[in-house]
BALUMMAR-178699 format. One record per residue (C-alpha): residue in three letters; x, y, z. Coordinates in steps of 0.25 Angstrom, whole numbers, plus 5000, padded with zeros to 4 digits. Layout:
N
ALAXYZ
...
END
This chain:
298
UNK456050485178
UNK455150405169
UNK454950255170
UNK455550175159
UNK454750145146
UNK454350005151
UNK453449985163
UNK454349935175
UNK453849825184
UNK453249925194
UNK452349995184
UNK451149915183
UNK449649955185
UNK448849925198
UNK447449935203
UNK446749945216
UNK445649845216
UNK444549795225
UNK444649665232
UNK443749545234
UNK443849445246
UNK443349295243
UNK442349245253
UNK441749105250
UNK442049115236
UNK441449255235
UNK442149385232
UNK441949495243
UNK442349635239
UNK443349695248
UNK442949845251
UNK443949945245
UNK444050005259
UNK444649885264
UNK445649825254
UNK446049835239
UNK446949765230
UNK448149815221
UNK448149745208
UNK449249745198
UNK448349755185
UNK449349715175
UNK449449575181
UNK448249575190
UNK449049545202
UNK448649595216
UNK449749665222
UNK449149695236
UNK447949735244
UNK447849875250
UNK446949955259
UNK445950075255
UNK447050185257
UNK448150115249
UNK448550205237
UNK449350125227
UNK450450205221
UNK450950135208
UNK452350085208
UNK452650165195
UNK452250295202
UNK453150275214
UNK454350235205
UNK454150355196
UNK454050445207
UNK455350395213
UNK456050405200
UNK455550545197
UNK455950595211
UNK457350535209
UNK457550605196
UNK456950735201
UNK457850725214
UNK459150735205
UNK459850645215
UNK460650555205
UNK460650495191
UNK461450375196
UNK460450285202
UNK460050135202
UNK458550115202
UNK457849985205
UNK456349975206
UNK455649835208
UNK454349775211
UNK453949655219
UNK452749565222
UNK452149585208
UNK452349735209
UNK451749755222
UNK453049815228
UNK453949915222
UNK455349945227
UNK456350045220
UNK457650115223
UNK458550215218
UNK460050205222
UNK460850335219
UNK462250295215
UNK462850435217
UNK462350465231
UNK463150375240
UNK463850385254
UNK464950295259
UNK464950285274
UNK466150185273
UNK467150165262
UNK466550065252
UNK465150075258
UNK464350155248
UNK462850195251
UNK462050255239
UNK460750335241
UNK459450255238
UNK458050285236
UNK457050175237
UNK455550165236
UNK454450055237
UNK452950035237
UNK451949925236
UNK450549895231
UNK450349785242
UNK450549885254
UNK451849805258
UNK452749925255
UNK452250065258
UNK452750175248
UNK454150215252
UNK455350295246
UNK456550305254
UNK458050325253
UNK459250255259
UNK460650215256
UNK461050095247
UNK462350025251
UNK463249965241
UNK464249885249
UNK463749755244
UNK463449715229
UNK461949725230
UNK461949855238
UNK461249855252
UNK460049935257
UNK460250035267
UNK459150025278
UNK459350175282
UNK458250255276
UNK458550395273
UNK457250455267
UNK455950385266
UNK454450405261
UNK453650295266
UNK452050295264
UNK450950195263
UNK450050195251
UNK448950275254
UNK448050385247
UNK448950495253
UNK450350435248
UNK451150535240
UNK452450485233
UNK452950615230
UNK454150685236
UNK455150565234
UNK456150645227
UNK456350745239
UNK456550625248
UNK457650565239
UNK458450695240
UNK458250715255
UNK458650565257
UNK459950585249
UNK460350695258
UNK460150605270
UNK460850495264
UNK462050575261
UNK462150605276
UNK461950465280
UNK463450435279
UNK463750475293
UNK462650385299
UNK463350265292
UNK464750305297
UNK464150315311
UNK463750165309
UNK465150125304
UNK465750185317
UNK464650115327
UNK465149985333
UNK464149885337
UNK464249745343
UNK463549605340
UNK462549625352
UNK462049765347
UNK461949705332
UNK461249585336
UNK460249655345
UNK459949755334
UNK459749655323
UNK458849565332
UNK457949685337
UNK457749755324
UNK457949685310
UNK457749545315
UNK456749565325
UNK455549475324
UNK454149485329
UNK453749345329
UNK453049315342
UNK453049165342
UNK453449095355
UNK454949065355
UNK455349145344
UNK456449255344
UNK456049395341
UNK457149415330
UNK457549345317
UNK458749255321
UNK459149225306
UNK459049365302
UNK459849415314
UNK460949315311
UNK461049355297
UNK461149505301
UNK462149475312
UNK462949395302
UNK462949505292
UNK463349605303
UNK464549515306
UNK464949515291
UNK464849665290
UNK465649695303
UNK466849625297
UNK467049745288
UNK466249855296
UNK466549825310
UNK465449785320
UNK464749915318
UNK463349975315
UNK463749995301
UNK464049845299
UNK462649815305
UNK462049915295
UNK462849845284
UNK462249705289
UNK460849765289
UNK460949825275
UNK461549695270
UNK460349615276
UNK459349705270
UNK459849705256
UNK460349565254
UNK458949495251
UNK459249415238
UNK458749285245
UNK457349345248
UNK456249325239
UNK456049475236
UNK457349535239
UNK456949685238
UNK455749665247
UNK456549595257
UNK457649705256
UNK456549815259
UNK456049735271
UNK457449715276
UNK457749865274
UNK456549905283
UNK457049805294
UNK458449865294
UNK457950015293
UNK456949985305
UNK458149925313
UNK458950045310
UNK457950135316
UNK457950055329
UNK458550085343
UNK459349955341
UNK460050025329
UNK460350155336
UNK460950085348
UNK461950005340
UNK463350055344
UNK462850145355
UNK463150035366
UNK461650045370
UNK461049905374
UNK459749945380
UNK458849895368
UNK458049765371
UNK458749645365
UNK457749545360
UNK458649435357
UNK458049295359
UNK456749345365
UNK455549265360
UNK454149325359
UNK453149255368
END
């Protein structure tokens, strides 16, 4: 799939250049083996500093590779494609939503197959391409934190971005079989104590160690508990309602300064939470996990 005739905002030249440190108004050369700078040469904008093993992969090459892989896979011709950059082009985020590959675990709750990818020149995001579900129950759509297939790698001289098309196809097979997992969550009843413990010890856990501080984010916890209460009005107090509450929180980031970046960060928090023992224990009647409520770090 060729790029459009005009250069999109992710197609710009970069260079890896030496750096200088300033000491007493004197320039001191920084050895290349220690640190280098990625510069956007069409605007002379520094995008980030990197180590000696960092291998910059042009955003254009990543996008072209993903789009070519999508076309070669033959999965669909009915898609929505969104590609954006942030921080003067330092960060790249893209996604392909497949409108004709859907599952419906509950009547009216449509989940579409999605492939997303991201990378950066400032080392904040490793190169990643993965697939998941994109839920459509609200007007804006909601991110699904449950990753289905994923390639995640640091920018090094050994990084190879080939093989993406195969992952897309394999991911779709897994996605279409995910319906039973969602149905199980619909049937799993939980309670306020379990949900409160899960939220505080995963998504909202804080690592502040100042004396007298609690080890979870109270405001964020209350927000998620409120959303859980809202979801349970229609879905019952279930694991599925909690999943809905988390996807709502991870996606509704319009008040953030950079909504897409905030969404990505929140999706990771939710995805990590769903890998925890706290998530696995919901609805099982198991209460052996440590509860850190109102515990302050010394």
